[in-house]
C-alpha positions in Angstrom: -0.1 0.1 0.4 1.0 3.5 -0.2 -0.3 7.2 1.4 -2.2 9.0 -1.3 -0.4 9.4 -4.8 -3.1 10.4 -7.2 -5.9 10.4 -4.6 -6.5 12.6 -1.9 -9.3 14.3 0.7 -11.5 13.8 4.1 -15.5 14.6 5.2 -19.8 14.0 7.4 -21.5 10.6 8.6 -24.0 7.9 7.4 -24.7 5.6 10.1 -23.7 2.5 10.1 -21.6 -0.3 11.3 -18.8 -2.6 10.5 -19.8 -4.7 7.7 -22.8 -2.9 6.8 -23.4 -1.4 3.5 -21.5 0.8 1.0 -21.7 4.3 2.6 -22.5 7.3 -0.1 -20.0 8.6 -1.7 -17.7 5.8 -3.8 -17.6 6.5 -7.0 -14.7 4.4 -8.6 -16.4 1.3 -10.1 -16.8 -1.4 -8.1 -15.5 0.3 -5.0 -17.9 -0.1 -1.7 -16.9 1.9 1.4 -18.0 0.5 4.9 -16.7 1.0 8.6 -14.1 -1.3 9.9 -14.0 -3.4 12.7 -11.4 -3.3 14.6 -10.2 -6.9 13.7 -10.8 -5.7 9.9 -8.4 -2.2 10.8 -5.3 -5.0 11.7 -4.8 -5.3 8.1 -4.2 -1.7 7.5 -2.1 -1.6 10.4 0.2 -3.6 8.8 -0.4 -1.7 5.4 1.0 1.2 7.3 3.7 -1.2 8.4 4.4 -1.9 4.7 4.2 2.0 4.0 7.6 2.2 6.8 5.4 4.2 8.7 6.5 2.5 11.4 3.6 2.2 13.6 3.1 0.6 17.6 2.8 -2.7 18.5 -1.0 -2.7 19.1 -2.1 0.7 18.2 -5.6 -0.7 16.9 -6.4 -1.9 20.2 -5.9 1.9 21.7 -6.8 3.9 18.3 -10.2 2.1 17.5 -12.6 2.5 20.2 -12.0 5.7 20.2 -14.5 6.4 17.6 -15.6 3.0 15.9 -17.5 4.7 13.8 -14.3 6.5 12.0 -12.4 4.1 10.8 -13.2 3.3 6.6 -11.8 0.9 4.5 -12.9 0.7 0.3 -13.2 -3.2 -1.0 -13.4 -4.5 -4.7 -14.8 -7.7 -5.6 -14.4 -8.0 -1.5 -11.0 -7.5 -1.3 -9.7 -4.4 0.9 -8.1 -1.5 -1.2 -8.0 1.4 0.5 -8.3 3.0 3.4 -9.2 6.0 5.9 -9.9 7.2 9.4 -11.8 10.0 10.7 -12.0 9.9 14.3 -14.6 12.2 16.0 -12.8 13.8 19.4 -15.2 16.2 20.0 -18.2 18.1 18.7 -15.9 21.0 17.2 -12.6 18.8 16.5 -12.2 15.6 14.6 -8.6 13.8 12.8 -8.4 12.0 9.5 -5.6 9.3 9.4 -4.4 6.3 7.5 -4.8 7.5 4.0 -4.0 4.2 2.1 -4.5 3.4 -1.5 -3.1 0.1 -3.2 -0.4 1.0 -5.2 -1.4 -0.7 -8.0 -4.7 1.1 -8.2 -3.9 4.7 -7.7 -4.8 7.2 -10.3 -8.7 5.4 -10.8 -10.4 7.8 -8.3 -10.4 5.2 -5.5 -9.1 7.5 -3.1 -11.3 9.9 -3.6 -13.9 8.2 -3.4 -13.0 6.3 -0.4 -12.7 9.7 1.0 -15.5 11.1 0.2 -17.2 8.5 1.5 -15.4 9.0 4.8 -15.3 12.3 5.4 -18.8 13.7 6.5 -18.4 11.5 9.7 -16.4 14.5 10.6 -19.8 16.2 10.0 -18.8 20.1 10.3 -15.8 19.8 12.8 -12.2 21.1 11.9 -10.4 18.4 11.0 -7.0 18.1 11.3 -4.4 15.5 9.1 -0.7 15.5 8.6 0.2 15.2 4.8 3.5 14.2 3.1 4.9 17.5 1.3 4.2 16.3 -2.2 0.5 16.1 -1.1 -0.1 19.5 0.4 -1.1 21.3 -2.9 -3.8 18.1 -2.8 -5.0 19.0 0.5 -5.2 22.3 0.0 -7.3 22.3 -2.6 -10.0 20.2 -0.8 -10.3 23.5 1.4 -6.8 22.6 4.3 -4.6 25.2 5.5 -1.2 24.5 5.9 -0.4 25.6 10.3 3.1 24.0 10.7 5.6 21.0 9.7 6.4 18.1 11.9 9.6 16.4 11.6 10.5 12.7 12.3 13.2 12.6 14.4 15.3 9.4 15.0 18.1 6.7 16.1 20.0 5.7 18.4 20.2 7.5 21.7 23.4 9.6 21.8 24.3 8.1 25.3 21.9 6.1 27.9 18.8 7.6 29.5 19.3 9.1 33.1 16.1 8.4 34.8 15.2 11.7 37.0 14.1 11.7 40.8 11.3 14.1 39.4 9.4 11.6 37.3 7.4 8.7 38.7 5.0 6.1 36.6 2.0 6.8 35.4 -0.7 4.9 37.8 -4.6 4.9 37.4 -4.6 7.4 39.9 -2.4 9.7 37.7 -5.0 10.4 35.1 -7.8 12.6 35.6 -5.1 15.0 36.0 -3.1 13.9 33.1 -6.2 14.0 31.2 -7.1 17.8 32.5 -3.2 18.3 31.3 -3.5 16.6 27.9 -6.3 19.1 27.4 -4.6 21.8 27.2 -2.0 20.9 25.1 -4.2 18.8 22.5 -7.2 20.0 20.4 -10.3 17.7 21.9 -11.0 16.0 25.6 -9.8 12.1 25.4 -9.4 10.8 29.1 -10.6 7.4 27.5 -8.1 7.3 24.6 -5.6 7.9 27.5 -6.9 5.0 29.9 -5.9 2.8 27.5 -2.6 4.7 25.5 -1.0 5.1 28.9 -1.2 1.6 30.2 -1.5 -0.7 27.2 0.8 -3.8 26.8 4.0 -2.9 25.6 3.7 1.2 26.7 5.4 3.3 29.4 4.5 6.4 30.7 6.1 8.9 33.1 4.8 12.3 34.6 6.6 14.9 36.6 4.5 16.2 39.2 5.3 19.4 40.6 2.9 21.2 43.6 1.0 18.1 43.1 0.3 18.3 39.8 1.5 17.7 36.6 4.0 19.3 35.0 4.8 17.5 32.1 4.3 14.2 30.7 5.5 11.4 28.5 4.8 7.7 27.2 7.4 5.0 25.0 6.2 2.0 23.0 7.0 -0.4 21.0 7.3 0.1 17.6 7.8 -2.0 15.0 11.1 -0.6 14.1 12.6 0.4 17.4 10.8 2.7 19.9 8.5 5.5 19.6 7.7 8.4 22.1 4.2 10.1 22.3 2.7 12.1 23.5 6.0 14.5 25.4 4.3 17.4 27.1 6.3 19.7 29.4 5.7 23.0 31.2 10.0 24.0 30.4 12.4 22.1 28.2 13.9 21.1 31.3 10.9 19.1 32.4 10.8 17.8 28.7 14.4 16.8 29.3 13.8 14.7 32.1 10.8 13.1 31.2 12.4 12.2 27.7 15.5 10.3 29.4 13.6 8.9 32.2 11.3 7.4 29.0 14.5 5.8 27.5 16.2 4.8 30.3 15.0 0.8 29.9 16.7 1.1 26.7 19.9 -0.8 25.1 22.5 0.6 23.4 21.1 -0.7 19.9 17.6 0.6 20.4 16.4 3.2 18.5 13.9 5.9 19.3 11.5 7.9 17.5 9.4 11.5 18.5 7.5 13.4 15.9 7.5 16.7 16.7 6.3 20.7 15.5 9.3 22.0 13.8 8.6 25.4 15.3 9.1 24.3 18.6 13.1 25.3 18.6 13.1 23.7 22.4 11.7 20.6 21.5 13.9 20.1 18.2 17.1 21.0 20.3 16.2 18.2 22.6 15.5 15.3 20.0 19.1 16.4 18.4 20.8 17.1 22.1 19.7 13.6 22.3 22.2 12.4 19.1 18.3 11.9 17.0 18.4 13.0 13.7 15.9 14.2 11.6 14.3 12.0 8.9 10.9 12.2 7.1 8.2 15.4 7.7 4.9 16.1 7.4 2.9 19.2 7.1 -0.5 19.8 9.6 -3.4 21.1 8.0 -6.2 22.3 9.1 -9.9 22.5 7.3 -11.8 25.0 10.1 -10.4 26.7 12.4 -7.0 25.7 13.6 -8.0 25.0 17.7 -5.9 26.3 20.0 -3.8 24.5 22.3 -0.6 25.7 24.7 1.8 24.7 21.3 4.7 25.5 23.4 3.9 22.3 26.3 4.5 19.8 22.8 7.7 18.4 22.5 6.3 15.6 20.4 2.6 14.7 19.5 0.5 11.5 20.2 0.9 10.0 16.8 0.6 11.6 12.9 -1.9 8.7 12.5 -4.6 9.7 15.4 -3.5 13.4 15.9 
């Protein structure tokens, strides 16, 4: 599978569940677009891995329950050929990801038809997405505007992480406070998602607590290649460094780490490069609708390019 190619788009909601009949909007010959179950979405996760997107192990188990009606598969002759997710986080905000079309079938309108069937699920919400730079103009024609670039920094850390005494493992008792802190950094409340993300198998989550409240937190998870950190949110660069170093402290010298950073955040880029990570790929964060307001200075690493 390959992302985008000649096809592009995202939008409102037709009722239905996984396995239901085709949704309105599919115009490519013989294409039916239906909602996908979590089990079906595991195939899409494999496609993303083939495209070197390096998804985390078990991401679907955390992602899909966020909005089970927001995951779409395009099929021809019963065979999955395209996918896109349009996840509604709140009445105001949705995020589009996993936009994939089989490489042998691009340029035939399949991506656009899948998009047109799925994007109405957002139903007037502001939609965010992370686009490959080559497709920025394609999304612009669909009404999206660029906000900033995100760089994926990765590699083997230059030195072992040293756990900070100011950073502690996340427990269930932290969840309510972390969810409130997270809401200042992410465009919508996502407490249920965080409940899964902070405690999923293969995930390690740590928080810095000051005066009884979170001042930063982060999660590291196993991926197909090495480990991915996300989110990494903190009040200051010093707290972000303490959380980062604690997250990587259990890794071996051969383990790689990857983190997606808004490139407008100089201190976040400086943290990654000071730990020996190098810029690899880039994406463009784009929005259709009013860009959401967040505490951007706290975002040292986004949660996921697939789900915002």
